[in-house]
NUVONU-867140 format. One record per residue: residue number from 1; x, y, z of N, C-alpha, C, O in turn. Coordinates in steps of 0.1 Angstrom, whole numbers, plus 2048, in hexadecimal, padded with zeros to 3 digits. Atoms other than C-alpha are relative to their C-alpha. Layout:
BEGIN
<NUM; <X; Y; Z>; <X; Y; Z>; <X; Y; Z>; <X; Y; Z>>;
...
This chain:
BEGIN
<1; <7FC; 7F8; 803>; <372; 4AF; 4C6>; <80C; 80B; 803>; <80F; 817; 800>>;
<2; <7F4; 7FF; 7FF>; <394; 4AA; 4D8>; <808; 7FF; 7F4>; <814; 803; 7F4>>;
<3; <7F1; 802; 80A>; <3A2; 49F; 4B4>; <7FE; 80A; 7FF>; <808; 810; 801>>;
<4; <7FC; 7F4; 80D>; <398; 4BD; 4A5>; <80A; 808; 80A>; <816; 808; 805>>;
<5; <7FD; 7F6; 7F0>; <3A6; 4D3; 4C8>; <80C; 7F9; 7F9>; <811; 801; 7F1>>;
<6; <7EF; 806; 7FD>; <3CC; 4B7; 4C2>; <7FD; 804; 7F0>; <7FC; 7FA; 7E9>>;
<7; <802; 805; 818>; <3C5; 4BF; 493>; <807; 811; 7FE>; <811; 815; 7F8>>;
<8; <7FA; 7F3; 801>; <3C2; 4EA; 49F>; <811; 7FD; 7FF>; <819; 7FD; 7F5>>;
<9; <7F3; 7FD; 7F9>; <3E0; 4E8; 4B6>; <80F; 7F9; 7F8>; <819; 7FE; 7F3>>;
<10; <7F9; 803; 809>; <3F5; 4D7; 4A6>; <805; 803; 7F2>; <810; 805; 7ED>>;
<11; <7F5; 7F6; 80D>; <3F6; 4E5; 485>; <801; 812; 807>; <80D; 814; 803>>;
<12; <7FF; 7F6; 7FE>; <3F5; 50A; 493>; <813; 7FF; 80B>; <819; 809; 810>>;
<13; <7F5; 801; 7F3>; <418; 4FB; 4AB>; <80B; 802; 7ED>; <815; 809; 7EC>>;
<14; <7F6; 809; 806>; <428; 4EC; 487>; <7FD; 808; 7F3>; <802; 804; 7E8>>;
<15; <800; 7F4; 80B>; <41A; 511; 471>; <809; 80B; 807>; <80E; 814; 7FF>>;
<16; <7FB; 7F7; 7F8>; <42A; 527; 48D>; <80C; 7FB; 7FB>; <813; 804; 7FC>>;
<17; <7EF; 806; 7FF>; <44F; 510; 482>; <7FF; 804; 7F2>; <809; 80B; 7EF>>;
<18; <7F8; 7FD; 80D>; <44D; 515; 45D>; <7F9; 810; 7FC>; <7FB; 815; 7F0>>;
<19; <7FD; 7F3; 801>; <440; 53C; 465>; <803; 80B; 7FA>; <7FC; 814; 7F5>>;
<20; <7F3; 7F7; 7FF>; <460; 54E; 464>; <80C; 7F9; 7F9>; <817; 7FF; 7FA>>;
<21; <7FB; 806; 80D>; <46F; 535; 44A>; <7FE; 802; 7F3>; <803; 807; 7E9>>;
<22; <807; 808; 815>; <458; 527; 42C>; <7F5; 804; 807>; <7F2; 800; 813>>;
<23; <809; 7F8; 7F6>; <43B; 53C; 435>; <7F3; 7FE; 7F7>; <7E9; 802; 7FC>>;
<24; <80D; 80A; 803>; <422; 527; 41A>; <805; 7F4; 800>; <807; 7F0; 7F5>>;
<25; <7FE; 80C; 7F3>; <42D; 50A; 42D>; <7F3; 803; 80F>; <7E8; 7FD; 80E>>;
<26; <807; 7FB; 7F4>; <41C; 518; 44F>; <7EE; 802; 7F3>; <7E7; 7F8; 7F6>>;
<27; <80F; 800; 805>; <3F8; 51F; 437>; <7FF; 7F3; 7F8>; <7F4; 7EF; 7F7>>;
<28; <806; 813; 80A>; <3F9; 4FA; 422>; <7FC; 7FD; 810>; <7F3; 7F6; 812>>;
<29; <805; 80B; 7F4>; <3F6; 4EF; 446>; <7F7; 7FE; 80A>; <7F3; 7F5; 812>>;
<30; <80B; 7FA; 7FC>; <3DF; 503; 450>; <7F6; 7FE; 7FB>; <7ED; 7F9; 801>>;
<31; <80C; 808; 80A>; <3C7; 4FD; 432>; <802; 7EF; 7FF>; <7FC; 7E8; 7F6>>;
<32; <803; 80F; 7FD>; <3CC; 4DA; 439>; <7FC; 7F8; 80E>; <7F6; 7EE; 810>>;
<33; <807; 801; 7F8>; <3C8; 4DF; 45A>; <7F0; 802; 804>; <7E8; 803; 80E>>;
<34; <810; 7F6; 7FF>; <3A7; 4EC; 455>; <7F2; 7F8; 7F9>; <7E7; 7F8; 7FB>>;
<35; <805; 809; 807>; <39F; 4D4; 438>; <7F9; 7F4; 80D>; <7ED; 7F3; 80F>>;
<36; <804; 806; 7F8>; <39E; 4B9; 455>; <7F9; 802; 808>; <7F2; 7F9; 80C>>;
<37; <806; 7FF; 7FA>; <391; 4CA; 46A>; <7EF; 7FC; 7FF>; <7E6; 7F6; 805>>;
<38; <810; 806; 808>; <370; 4CB; 452>; <7FA; 7F3; 800>; <7EF; 7F1; 803>>;
<39; <803; 80F; 803>; <371; 4A3; 44A>; <7FF; 800; 80E>; <7F9; 7F6; 80F>>;
<40; <801; 809; 7F5>; <371; 49F; 470>; <7F2; 809; 803>; <7E7; 805; 804>>;
<41; <813; 7F9; 7FA>; <353; 4BA; 479>; <7F5; 7FF; 7F1>; <7EE; 808; 7EF>>;
<42; <80D; 802; 80F>; <33A; 4AE; 455>; <800; 7F2; 811>; <7FA; 7F6; 81B>>;
<43; <802; 804; 7FE>; <33D; 490; 469>; <7F3; 7FD; 80D>; <7EC; 7F3; 80F>>;
<44; <808; 7F7; 7F5>; <328; 4A2; 487>; <7F1; 803; 7F5>; <7E5; 802; 7F8>>;
<45; <80F; 7FB; 807>; <311; 4AE; 469>; <7F6; 7F5; 803>; <7ED; 7F7; 80A>>;
<46; <80B; 80B; 800>; <2FE; 48C; 467>; <7FE; 801; 80D>; <7F2; 800; 80F>>;
<47; <80A; 80B; 7EE>; <2F7; 485; 491>; <7F5; 814; 7F8>; <7EA; 811; 7F3>>;
<48; <80B; 7F7; 7FE>; <2E4; 4AF; 48B>; <7F4; 7FA; 7F1>; <7E8; 7FC; 7EF>>;
<49; <806; 800; 810>; <2D8; 4A3; 467>; <7F1; 7F1; 807>; <7E6; 7EC; 802>>;
<50; <80B; 80E; 7FC>; <2C6; 485; 47D>; <7F7; 802; 809>; <7EC; 7FF; 80A>>;
<51; <80B; 7F2; 7F0>; <2BB; 49C; 49C>; <7FD; 804; 7F4>; <802; 7FB; 7EC>>;
<52; <807; 7F9; 807>; <2A9; 4B1; 481>; <7F4; 7F7; 7F9>; <7E8; 7F9; 7FA>>;
<53; <808; 80C; 80C>; <299; 493; 468>; <7F8; 7FD; 814>; <7F0; 7F4; 810>>;
<54; <800; 80E; 7F2>; <28F; 482; 493>; <7F4; 80F; 802>; <7E8; 80C; 801>>;
<55; <805; 7F8; 7F7>; <283; 4A6; 4A0>; <7F1; 800; 7F3>; <7E5; 802; 7F6>>;
<56; <812; 7FF; 80D>; <269; 4A5; 478>; <7F9; 7F9; 805>; <7EE; 7FD; 806>>;
<57; <80C; 806; 7FA>; <258; 48D; 488>; <7FB; 801; 80B>; <7F2; 7FA; 80F>>;
<58; <807; 800; 7F7>; <251; 498; 4A6>; <7F8; 812; 800>; <7F2; 816; 80A>>;
<59; <805; 7F5; 803>; <245; 4BD; 496>; <7FE; 7FD; 7F4>; <805; 7F4; 7F0>>;
<60; <802; 7F6; 80A>; <23A; 4C7; 479>; <80F; 809; 7EF>; <80D; 814; 7EB>>;
<61; <7FD; 7F3; 800>; <257; 4D7; 464>; <802; 802; 7F5>; <802; 7F8; 7ED>>;
<62; <800; 802; 816>; <25B; 4E2; 440>; <80C; 7F8; 7FF>; <813; 7F6; 809>>;
<63; <7F3; 808; 801>; <278; 4CE; 432>; <80A; 811; 7F4>; <815; 812; 7EF>>;
<64; <7F6; 7FA; 804>; <280; 4EF; 421>; <804; 80A; 805>; <80C; 811; 800>>;
<65; <7EF; 7FB; 7F4>; <28E; 502; 444>; <808; 7F4; 801>; <813; 7F5; 805>>;
<66; <7F1; 809; 7FB>; <2A1; 4E2; 446>; <808; 801; 7F4>; <814; 801; 7F8>>;
<67; <7F9; 7FA; 805>; <2AF; 4E9; 426>; <808; 80A; 800>; <814; 80B; 7FE>>;
<68; <7F4; 7F0; 7F9>; <2B7; 50D; 430>; <80A; 7FE; 808>; <815; 800; 804>>;
<69; <7FD; 800; 7F5>; <2C1; 507; 451>; <80C; 7F5; 7FC>; <815; 7F5; 805>>;
<70; <7F9; 801; 809>; <2D7; 4F2; 43A>; <80F; 806; 7FC>; <81A; 805; 801>>;
<71; <7FB; 7FC; 805>; <2E3; 502; 425>; <809; 80E; 807>; <815; 812; 805>>;
<72; <7F2; 7FC; 7F7>; <2ED; 51B; 441>; <809; 7FB; 80C>; <80B; 801; 817>>;
<73; <7F5; 800; 7F5>; <303; 50E; 456>; <80A; 7FD; 7F6>; <815; 803; 7F7>>;
<74; <7FC; 7FB; 808>; <311; 501; 432>; <80E; 80E; 7FB>; <81A; 810; 7F9>>;
<75; <7FA; 7F2; 800>; <317; 526; 42C>; <80A; 805; 80C>; <814; 80C; 80A>>;
<76; <7F7; 7F6; 7F8>; <327; 532; 44C>; <80C; 7F6; 801>; <818; 7FB; 801>>;
<77; <7F5; 809; 800>; <33C; 50F; 44D>; <80A; 80C; 7F4>; <812; 814; 7F9>>;
<78; <7F9; 7FE; 80C>; <34B; 51D; 42B>; <805; 808; 800>; <811; 809; 7FD>>;
<79; <7F9; 7EB; 7F9>; <34E; 545; 437>; <80C; 803; 809>; <817; 809; 80A>>;
<80; <7F0; 7FE; 7F4>; <361; 542; 454>; <809; 7F7; 7FB>; <812; 7FE; 7F6>>;
<81; <7F6; 7FE; 80A>; <377; 52D; 443>; <808; 803; 7FD>; <810; 802; 806>>;
<82; <801; 7F9; 811>; <381; 53C; 428>; <808; 810; 807>; <813; 814; 804>>;
<83; <7FF; 7F7; 7FD>; <382; 55B; 438>; <809; 800; 80E>; <811; 80A; 810>>;
<84; <7F6; 803; 7F9>; <395; 54E; 457>; <810; 7FC; 7FB>; <81B; 7FB; 800>>;
<85; <7EC; 804; 806>; <3B3; 546; 440>; <807; 805; 7F9>; <812; 803; 7F5>>;
<86; <7FB; 7F6; 80D>; <3B1; 563; 429>; <802; 80A; 80F>; <809; 813; 80B>>;
<87; <7F9; 7F6; 7FA>; <3B7; 579; 44B>; <809; 7F7; 808>; <80E; 7FE; 811>>;
<88; <7F4; 808; 7FA>; <3D0; 55B; 45A>; <80A; 807; 7F4>; <815; 807; 7FA>>;
<89; <7FA; 803; 808>; <3E4; 564; 43C>; <801; 812; 7FC>; <808; 815; 7F2>>;
<90; <802; 7F1; 7FF>; <3E0; 58C; 43E>; <7F8; 808; 7F4>; <7FB; 813; 7EE>>;
<91; <806; 7F7; 80D>; <3C9; 593; 425>; <7F0; 800; 808>; <7E7; 7F8; 806>>;
<92; <80B; 7FD; 7F3>; <3AE; 5A2; 442>; <7EF; 802; 7F1>; <7E4; 7FF; 7ED>>;
<93; <810; 7F6; 809>; <39B; 5B7; 427>; <7F8; 7F0; 7FC>; <7ED; 7ED; 801>>;
<94; <805; 80B; 806>; <394; 595; 413>; <7F8; 800; 80D>; <7EF; 808; 80F>>;
<95; <809; 807; 7F4>; <386; 584; 434>; <7F2; 807; 803>; <7E7; 802; 804>>;
<96; <80C; 7F5; 7FD>; <370; 5A1; 43C>; <7FA; 7FE; 7F3>; <7EF; 7F9; 7F5>>;
<97; <806; 800; 806>; <365; 5A0; 41B>; <7F5; 7F3; 7FD>; <7EA; 7F5; 7F9>>;
<98; <802; 811; 7FB>; <35E; 578; 420>; <7F7; 802; 80A>; <7EC; 7FC; 809>>;
<99; <80F; 7FF; 7F8>; <348; 581; 43A>; <7F4; 806; 7FC>; <7E9; 806; 802>>;
<100; <80D; 7F0; 7FC>; <332; 59C; 431>; <7F8; 7F8; 7F0>; <7ED; 7FA; 7EB>>;
<101; <80A; 807; 80E>; <329; 586; 40F>; <7FA; 7EF; 80A>; <7F1; 7E6; 809>>;
<102; <804; 80A; 7FB>; <328; 56D; 424>; <7F0; 7FE; 810>; <7E9; 7F3; 811>>;
<103; <807; 7F6; 7F5>; <310; 57D; 444>; <7F2; 802; 7F1>; <7E8; 7FB; 7F2>>;
<104; <80C; 7FE; 80C>; <2F6; 588; 41F>; <7FB; 7F5; 7F9>; <7F0; 7F6; 7F3>>;
<105; <802; 80D; 807>; <2F8; 564; 410>; <7F5; 7F6; 809>; <7EE; 7EE; 804>>;
<106; <803; 808; 7F6>; <2EC; 556; 435>; <7F0; 806; 7FF>; <7E6; 800; 800>>;
<107; <813; 7FA; 801>; <2CC; 574; 430>; <7FB; 801; 7F8>; <7F2; 808; 7F9>>;
<108; <806; 800; 80D>; <2C5; 56E; 40C>; <7F5; 7F2; 7FF>; <7EA; 7F1; 7FA>>;
<109; <800; 811; 800>; <2C7; 543; 413>; <7F0; 7FF; 807>; <7E7; 7F8; 804>>;
<110; <805; 7FF; 7F4>; <2B4; 54F; 432>; <7EF; 808; 803>; <7E8; 80A; 80C>>;
<111; <80B; 7F5; 803>; <298; 566; 420>; <7ED; 7F8; 7FC>; <7E2; 7FD; 7FC>>;
<112; <80E; 805; 7FE>; <27B; 54D; 41B>; <7FC; 7F4; 807>; <7F7; 7E9; 803>>;
<113; <803; 804; 7F6>; <279; 542; 442>; <7FB; 809; 802>; <7EF; 806; 804>>;
<114; <804; 7F6; 7FB>; <272; 566; 44B>; <7F6; 804; 7FC>; <7ED; 80C; 801>>;
<115; <814; 7FC; 805>; <256; 567; 437>; <7FE; 7F7; 7FD>; <804; 7F5; 7F2>>;
<116; <806; 80C; 7FF>; <24B; 54D; 438>; <7FB; 806; 812>; <7F0; 80D; 813>>;
<117; <801; 7F5; 7FA>; <24B; 55C; 45B>; <7F9; 80B; 805>; <7F4; 80B; 810>>;
<118; <805; 7F1; 800>; <23F; 57F; 458>; <7F2; 7FE; 7FF>; <7E9; 803; 806>>;
<119; <811; 80A; 804>; <21F; 569; 446>; <7FA; 7F7; 808>; <7EE; 7F3; 809>>;
<120; <805; 809; 7F1>; <21B; 556; 460>; <7FC; 807; 80C>; <7F7; 802; 816>>;
<121; <7FC; 7F5; 7F1>; <21D; 578; 479>; <7EF; 80A; 7FC>; <7E5; 80D; 802>>;
<122; <80E; 7FC; 805>; <204; 588; 45F>; <7EE; 7FA; 7FD>; <7E4; 7FF; 7F9>>;
<123; <80A; 804; 802>; <1EC; 56F; 461>; <7FD; 7FB; 80A>; <7F5; 7F3; 806>>;
<124; <802; 7FD; 7F6>; <1E8; 56A; 486>; <7FE; 80F; 802>; <7F8; 811; 80D>>;
<125; <804; 7F3; 800>; <1E5; 590; 483>; <7F4; 805; 800>; <7EF; 80C; 809>>;
<126; <80D; 802; 801>; <1C7; 58E; 471>; <7F3; 7F7; 803>; <7E8; 7F9; 7FE>>;
<127; <807; 803; 7F5>; <1B4; 579; 486>; <802; 7FD; 807>; <7FA; 7FB; 810>>;
């Protein structure tokens, strides 16, 4: 996390220096920092997947649920990064729309899990 914080703070300080003269450079620095941070964060993703696989050894978890969870994490990452970049460049409305579509996408992807949960509850109520 310290590495990520250093990358972020350094990028912000460099972007501030270019903000007044060459604004396009500050955007490039911001995008580059986001890419470096995401690459650093992807390494943590392996630990999460390994932990989920180990949990599957203890309890039965349908692999479909794990796939949906991974998709939701990916959608959330892409949504947050792209919306933040749009907002940083002054395109607040575009950033808000990206967040809205990201939320709708997470909802759409999670529908099979919600339906399975409702079906389980319905089966308990019938018994």
